[in-house]
C-alpha positions in Angstrom: -9.0 -43.6 11.4 -9.5 -46.7 13.6 -7.5 -49.7 12.9 -9.1 -52.2 10.5 -11.4 -49.5 8.9 -11.0 -48.8 5.2 -10.7 -45.3 4.0 -13.7 -45.8 1.6 -16.0 -47.1 4.4 -19.6 -46.0 3.9 -22.0 -45.1 6.6 -24.9 -47.4 7.4 -27.3 -44.7 6.1 -25.5 -44.4 2.8 -25.3 -48.1 2.3 -29.0 -48.5 3.1 -29.9 -45.7 0.7 -27.9 -47.3 -2.1 -29.4 -50.7 -1.4 -32.9 -49.2 -1.5 -32.1 -47.6 -4.8 -30.8 -50.7 -6.5 -33.9 -52.7 -5.1 -36.5 -50.1 -6.1 -35.3 -48.7 -9.4 -37.0 -50.2 -12.5 -34.0 -50.7 -14.7 -34.9 -53.6 -17.0 -37.2 -54.0 -20.0 -38.7 -57.2 -21.4 -39.1 -57.3 -25.2 -42.8 -58.3 -24.8 -43.5 -55.5 -22.3 -41.4 -52.5 -23.3 -43.7 -50.1 -21.4 -43.4 -51.9 -18.1 -39.9 -51.5 -16.7 -38.8 -54.2 -14.2 -36.7 -54.3 -11.0 -33.7 -56.5 -10.7 -35.0 -60.0 -9.9 -34.3 -60.3 -6.1 -36.9 -63.0 -5.5 -36.8 -64.9 -8.8 -35.9 -68.5 -8.3 -34.1 -68.8 -11.6 -31.8 -65.8 -11.0 -29.1 -66.4 -8.5 -26.9 -64.2 -6.4 -24.1 -64.0 -8.9 -26.4 -62.4 -11.5 -27.8 -59.9 -9.0 -24.3 -59.0 -7.7 -23.1 -58.4 -11.3 -26.1 -56.3 -12.2 -25.9 -54.3 -8.9 -22.1 -53.7 -9.5 -22.8 -52.5 -13.0 -25.4 -50.0 -11.9 -23.4 -48.8 -8.9 -20.5 -48.1 -11.3 -22.9 -46.4 -13.7 -24.1 -44.2 -10.9 -20.5 -43.4 -9.8 -20.9 -45.2 -6.4 -17.7 -46.7 -5.0 -17.6 -50.5 -5.2 -15.3 -52.9 -3.5 
């Protein structure tokens, strides 16, 4: 293994596939619209990076993806 590379390094293709899944999966339900699942709020002004990172980490662990 090259110096500076971690043993759990993921290929660019695998990272892209996982990012696409977390962006596209409809994981959330609103009480007023239970039949319309929502994606994580990537563009919502009132939901910051910390909330998205925490939610993404939760789902990556749920899906058995390695996390840093």
